[in-house]
N, CA, C and O atoms as a DFTB+ gen file, in Angstrom:
408 C
 N C O
     1  1      69.853     100.488      66.361
     2  2      70.935     100.524      67.208
     3  2      72.271     100.956      66.666
     4  3      72.692     100.341      65.687
     5  1      73.007     101.952      67.182
     6  2      73.958     102.638      66.477
     7  2      75.305     102.204      67.319
     8  3      75.422     102.417      68.525
     9  1      76.286     101.575      66.519
    10  2      77.431     101.198      67.073
    11  2      78.605     102.073      66.803
    12  3      78.853     102.290      65.617
    13  1      79.299     102.562      67.631
    14  2      80.372     103.487      67.569
    15  2      81.650     102.984      68.096
    16  3      81.674     102.265      69.095
    17  1      82.763     103.352      67.432
    18  2      83.965     102.882      67.843
    19  2      84.577     104.029      68.877
    20  3      84.542     105.229      68.607
    21  1      85.102     103.526      70.011
    22  2      85.556     104.282      71.013
    23  2      87.076     104.302      70.935
    24  3      87.620     103.226      71.185
    25  1      87.846     105.319      70.636
    26  2      89.293     105.405      70.589
    27  2      89.718     105.906      71.905
    28  3      89.375     106.998      72.356
    29  1      90.589     104.938      72.585
    30  2      91.028     105.413      73.888
    31  2      92.528     105.070      73.779
    32  3      93.028     104.332      72.931
    33  1      93.157     105.713      74.758
    34  2      94.654     105.370      74.913
    35  2      94.757     103.916      75.533
    36  3      94.229     103.594      76.597
    37  1      95.393     103.207      74.846
    38  2      95.541     101.808      75.233
    39  2      96.271     101.693      76.333
    40  3      95.845     100.806      77.073
    41  1      97.406     102.368      76.803
    42  2      98.068     102.360      77.979
    43  2      97.327     102.712      79.235
    44  3      97.778     102.497      80.360
    45  1      96.229     103.236      78.995
    46  2      95.334     103.640      80.243
    47  2      94.464     102.598      80.564
    48  3      93.918     102.627      81.667
    49  1      94.204     101.536      79.667
    50  2      93.273     100.594      79.926
    51  2      93.740      99.597      81.116
    52  3      94.856      99.078      81.149
    53  1      92.828      99.421      81.993
    54  2      92.999      98.568      83.133
    55  2      92.564      97.170      82.706
    56  3      91.365      97.014      82.478
    57  1      93.295      96.256      82.586
    58  2      92.908      94.979      82.101
    59  2      91.972      94.311      82.878
    60  3      91.145      93.581      82.332
    61  1      91.998      94.490      84.273
    62  2      90.980      93.747      85.283
    63  2      89.586      94.437      85.275
    64  3      88.590      93.875      85.732
    65  1      89.566      95.540      84.797
    66  2      88.259      96.144      84.738
    67  2      87.518      96.096      83.224
    68  3      86.318      96.248      82.993
    69  1      88.434      95.878      82.416
    70  2      87.990      95.911      81.064
    71  2      86.936      94.835      80.773
    72  3      85.891      95.177      80.220
    73  1      87.132      93.654      81.086
    74  2      86.200      92.581      80.901
    75  2      84.718      92.813      81.695
    76  3      83.671      92.714      81.056
    77  1      84.720      93.085      82.936
    78  2      83.718      93.452      83.461
    79  2      82.847      94.442      83.016
    80  3      81.631      94.319      83.164
    81  1      83.452      95.596      82.382
    82  2      82.834      96.716      81.685
    83  2      82.211      96.217      80.566
    84  3      81.062      96.586      80.324
    85  1      82.833      95.358      79.768
    86  2      82.216      95.006      78.320
    87  2      81.028      94.091      78.771
    88  3      79.939      94.392      78.283
    89  1      81.063      93.042      79.608
    90  2      80.040      92.396      80.113
    91  2      78.727      93.196      80.712
    92  3      77.563      92.857      80.500
    93  1      79.124      94.264      81.458
    94  2      78.079      95.179      81.856
    95  2      77.308      95.828      80.707
    96  3      76.080      95.910      80.702
    97  1      78.090      96.277      79.745
    98  2      77.512      96.898      78.529
    99  2      76.762      95.801      77.683
   100  3      75.747      96.148      77.080
   101  1      77.141      94.668      77.613
   102  2      76.351      93.605      76.947
   103  2      74.969      93.337      77.573
   104  3      73.910      93.307      76.946
   105  1      75.135      93.137      78.952
   106  2      73.828      93.052      79.802
   107  2      72.943      94.404      79.596
   108  3      71.720      94.275      79.544
   109  1      73.410      95.440      79.500
   110  2      72.670      96.482      79.350
   111  2      71.894      96.772      78.028
   112  3      70.815      97.352      77.912
   113  1      72.695      96.233      77.049
   114  2      71.906      96.085      75.741
   115  2      70.979      95.207      75.602
   116  3      69.960      95.428      74.948
   117  1      71.248      94.008      76.255
   118  2      70.216      92.925      76.340
   119  2      69.071      93.254      77.099
   120  3      67.996      92.734      76.798
   121  1      69.164      94.146      78.161
   122  2      68.065      94.530      78.914
   123  2      67.230      95.468      78.068
   124  3      66.019      95.270      77.981
   125  1      67.781      96.428      77.471
   126  2      67.153      97.530      76.830
   127  2      66.617      97.114      75.311
   128  3      65.613      97.646      74.838
   129  1      67.282      96.246      74.692
   130  2      66.811      95.960      73.238
   131  2      65.631      94.905      73.392
   132  3      65.783      93.847      74.003
   133  1      64.469      95.279      72.797
   134  2      63.461      94.446      72.633
   135  2      63.664      93.183      71.862
   136  3      62.996      92.173      72.083
   137  1      64.545      93.253      71.006
   138  2      64.710      92.001      69.965
   139  2      65.307      90.949      70.726
   140  3      65.127      89.809      70.298
   141  1      66.024      91.111      71.834
   142  2      66.692      90.019      72.565
   143  2      65.554      89.214      73.386
   144  3      64.785      89.850      74.106
   145  1      65.459      87.901      73.278
   146  2      64.338      87.163      73.923
   147  2      64.850      86.573      75.224
   148  3      64.264      85.623      75.743
   149  1      65.923      87.113      75.754
   150  2      66.436      86.680      76.833
   151  2      66.421      87.478      77.927
   152  3      67.258      87.350      78.821
   153  1      65.442      88.396      77.953
   154  2      65.193      89.356      79.046
   155  2      65.075      88.844      80.405
   156  3      65.539      89.435      81.380
   157  1      64.348      87.563      80.463
   158  2      64.041      86.919      81.725
   159  2      65.497      86.424      82.212
   160  3      65.886      86.749      83.334
   161  1      66.215      85.719      81.451
   162  2      67.363      85.127      81.930
   163  2      68.246      86.328      82.396
   164  3      68.879      86.211      83.445
   165  1      68.315      87.453      81.681
   166  2      69.036      88.622      82.031
   167  2      68.863      89.101      83.362
   168  3      69.757      89.362      84.167
   169  1      67.520      89.202      83.533
   170  2      67.077      89.714      84.742
   171  2      67.279      88.801      86.077
   172  3      67.373      89.250      87.220
   173  1      67.327      87.380      85.687
   174  2      67.733      86.430      86.741
   175  2      69.276      86.573      87.046
   176  3      69.686      86.485      88.203
   177  1      70.046      86.777      86.066
   178  2      71.441      86.999      86.109
   179  2      71.739      88.288      86.919
   180  3      72.641      88.336      87.756
   181  1      70.916      89.343      86.616
   182  2      71.129      90.645      87.235
   183  2      70.896      90.496      88.834
   184  3      71.615      91.097      89.633
   185  1      69.779      89.605      89.256
   186  2      69.531      89.474      90.618
   187  2      70.708      88.643      91.318
   188  3      71.083      88.861      92.471
   189  1      71.198      87.745      90.544
   190  2      72.438      86.900      91.104
   191  2      73.676      87.905      91.245
   192  3      74.384      87.798      92.246
   193  1      73.935      88.780      90.376
   194  2      75.130      89.786      90.395
   195  2      74.961      90.627      91.576
   196  3      75.824      90.852      92.425
   197  1      73.564      91.144      91.542
   198  2      73.465      91.984      92.876
   199  2      73.615      91.440      94.277
   200  3      74.132      92.063      95.204
   201  1      73.029      90.011      94.357
   202  2      73.374      89.398      95.528
   203  2      74.900      89.011      95.663
   204  3      75.414      89.143      96.773
   205  1      75.599      88.578      94.690
   206  2      77.055      88.390      94.810
   207  2      77.834      89.642      95.216
   208  3      78.831      89.561      95.934
   209  1      77.331      90.879      94.712
   210  2      78.085      92.179      94.983
   211  2      77.758      92.443      96.436
   212  3      78.651      92.968      97.103
   213  1      76.643      92.164      97.008
   214  2      76.230      92.473      98.376
   215  2      77.005      91.439      99.318
   216  3      77.371      91.853     100.419
   217  1      77.255      90.224      98.981
   218  2      77.973      89.521      99.653
   219  2      79.499      89.840      99.659
   220  3      80.165      89.701     100.685
   221  1      80.030      90.271      98.487
   222  2      81.403      90.657      98.531
   223  2      81.633      91.838      99.396
   224  3      82.665      91.943     100.058
   225  1      80.503      92.909      99.406
   226  2      80.697      93.949     100.387
   227  2      80.737      93.548     101.690
   228  3      81.576      94.068     102.425
   229  1      79.843      92.560     102.199
   230  2      79.787      92.178     103.412
   231  2      81.225      91.385     103.864
   232  3      81.823      91.530     104.930
   233  1      81.534      90.650     102.915
   234  2      82.950      90.099     103.285
   235  2      84.113      91.085     103.403
   236  3      85.070      90.952     104.166
   237  1      83.918      92.036     102.594
   238  2      85.050      93.187     102.721
   239  2      84.981      93.841     103.944
   240  3      86.033      94.208     104.469
   241  1      83.780      94.073     104.551
   242  2      83.557      94.771     105.826
   243  2      84.205      93.827     106.983
   244  3      84.953      94.184     107.893
   245  1      83.763      92.661     106.729
   246  2      84.436      91.595     107.607
   247  2      85.899      91.569     107.792
   248  3      86.506      91.501     108.861
   249  1      86.362      91.630     106.634
   250  2      87.905      91.592     106.589
   251  2      88.554      92.916     107.085
   252  3      89.630      92.887     107.682
   253  1      87.867      94.125     106.824
   254  2      88.465      95.277     107.430
   255  2      88.152      95.281     108.827
   256  3      88.884      95.935     109.570
   257  1      87.074      94.588     109.351
   258  2      86.956      94.534     110.957
   259  2      87.923      93.556     111.427
   260  3      88.458      93.805     112.507
   261  1      88.237      92.514     110.832
   262  2      89.185      91.500     111.500
   263  2      90.641      92.154     111.359
   264  3      91.482      91.876     112.214
   265  1      90.976      93.053     110.256
   266  2      92.225      93.585     110.174
   267  2      92.305      94.579     111.387
   268  3      93.370      94.660     112.000
   269  1      91.333      95.262     111.722
   270  2      91.235      96.314     112.950
   271  2      91.641      95.545     114.123
   272  3      92.643      95.818     114.784
   273  1      90.781      94.503     114.389
   274  2      91.020      93.645     115.564
   275  2      92.446      93.199     115.581
   276  3      93.130      93.396     116.586
   277  1      92.924      92.615     114.532
   278  2      94.330      92.104     114.574
   279  2      95.342      93.188     114.946
   280  3      96.260      92.960     115.733
   281  1      95.173      94.234     114.431
   282  2      95.976      95.427     114.690
   283  2      95.972      95.838     116.171
   284  3      97.027      96.070     116.763
   285  1      94.714      95.929     116.784
   286  2      94.567      96.116     118.097
   287  2      95.183      95.139     119.031
   288  3      95.746      95.481     120.071
   289  1      95.055      93.875     118.614
   290  2      95.662      92.748     119.418
   291  2      97.116      92.803     119.367
   292  3      97.764      92.579     120.389
   293  1      97.691      93.089     118.242
   294  2      99.152      93.131     118.099
   295  2      99.811      94.202     118.884
   296  3     100.901      94.019     119.426
   297  1      99.149      95.336     118.949
   298  2      99.579      96.491     119.809
   299  2      99.350      96.076     121.193
   300  3     100.239      96.374     121.990
   301  1      98.261      95.403     121.659
   302  2      98.229      94.825     123.010
   303  2      99.229      93.837     123.411
   304  3      99.704      93.868     124.547
   305  1      99.592      92.926     122.511
   306  2     100.663      92.019     122.725
   307  2     101.904      92.730     122.721
   308  3     102.683      92.281     123.562
   309  1     102.331      93.654     122.078
   310  2     103.485      94.426     122.272
   311  2     103.559      95.161     123.606
   312  3     104.597      95.152     124.266
   313  1     102.576      95.728     123.959
   314  2     102.278      96.571     125.298
   315  2     102.751      95.485     126.292
   316  3     103.798      95.628     126.923
   317  1     101.931      94.361     126.425
   318  2     102.261      93.189     127.372
   319  2     103.511      92.816     127.390
   320  3     104.021      92.620     128.493
   321  1     104.272      92.636     126.233
   322  2     105.634      92.160     126.080
   323  2     106.569      93.020     126.768
   324  3     107.429      92.545     127.510
   325  1     106.437      94.367     126.545
   326  2     107.207      95.483     126.987
   327  2     107.048      95.385     128.605
   328  3     108.037      95.411     129.337
   329  1     105.788      95.276     129.073
   330  2     105.556      95.354     130.513
   331  2     106.124      94.074     131.293
   332  3     106.432      94.092     132.485
   333  1     106.218      92.945     130.437
   334  2     106.577      91.926     130.987
   335  2     108.339      91.944     131.128
   336  3     108.994      91.376     132.002
   337  1     108.798      92.678     130.121
   338  2     110.248      92.847     130.190
   339  2     110.705      93.523     131.200
   340  3     111.699      93.189     131.844
   341  1     109.907      94.681     131.449
   342  2     110.265      95.531     132.597
   343  2     110.172      94.938     133.956
   344  3     110.983      95.115     134.865
   345  1     109.013      94.160     133.999
   346  2     108.922      93.368     135.449
   347  2     109.868      92.477     135.517
   348  3     110.362      92.326     136.634
   349  1     110.344      91.723     134.510
   350  2     111.613      90.866     134.807
   351  2     112.767      91.457     134.982
   352  3     113.543      90.863     135.732
   353  1     113.214      92.707     134.400
   354  2     114.188      93.478     134.798
   355  2     114.200      94.034     136.195
   356  3     115.199      94.000     136.913
   357  1     113.172      94.490     136.508
   358  2     112.952      94.852     138.111
   359  2     113.258      93.782     138.953
   360  3     114.124      93.901     139.819
   361  1     112.568      92.643     138.767
   362  2     112.797      91.346     139.687
   363  2     114.222      90.908     139.699
   364  3     114.782      90.646     140.764
   365  1     114.839      90.819     138.523
   366  2     116.299      90.552     138.552
   367  2     117.152      91.600     139.076
   368  3     118.280      91.304     139.469
   369  1     116.718      92.835     139.124
   370  2     117.589      93.951     139.710
   371  2     117.388      93.887     141.210
   372  3     118.386      94.130     141.889
   373  1     116.252      93.598     141.840
   374  2     115.948      93.402     143.244
   375  2     116.690      92.312     143.750
   376  3     117.153      92.370     144.889
   377  1     116.872      91.219     142.950
   378  2     117.622      89.964     143.332
   379  2     119.064      90.228     143.321
   380  3     119.814      89.416     143.863
   381  1     119.544      91.319     142.738
   382  2     121.060      91.476     142.815
   383  2     121.673      91.210     141.675
   384  3     122.877      91.454     141.595
   385  1     120.897      90.600     140.453
   386  2     121.656      90.383     139.346
   387  2     121.903      91.427     138.426
   388  3     121.162      92.409     138.381
   389  1     123.199      91.252     137.453
   390  2     123.358      92.214     136.660
   391  2     122.674      91.797     135.290
   392  3     122.644      90.609     134.968
   393  1     122.150      92.743     134.523
   394  2     121.695      92.315     133.212
   395  2     122.494      92.788     132.144
   396  3     122.906      93.948     132.120
   397  1     122.754      91.904     131.202
   398  2     123.608      92.215     130.177
   399  2     122.671      92.121     128.876
   400  3     122.251      91.037     128.472
   401  1     122.403      93.237     128.309
   402  2     121.527      93.272     127.130
   403  2     122.523      93.363     125.886
   404  3     123.405      94.215     125.779
   405  1     122.275      92.461     125.059
   406  2     123.061      92.457     123.743
   407  2     122.512      93.167     122.604
   408  3     123.121      93.182     121.534
């Protein structure tokens, strides 16, 4: 196995993705190198990671759907509120009241 040093621009390193990338590289080395005796454990962990990623994707889709529903409902509420104001205005106008809007 050959280990090389990677010189990169430290200002461009994203700290949130650095650790997962390092862990992925370690798991890849453990899976491919026959000298590691933990291949069974690594494969079990790999299955768990795959399941977790699938659950995360499902939850993200649900969040996006709920945000779309929320946006639609807020638009409907605004429309209904505007219609309600117009109806109240017309009722007061037909009753002969003057409306003072501040």
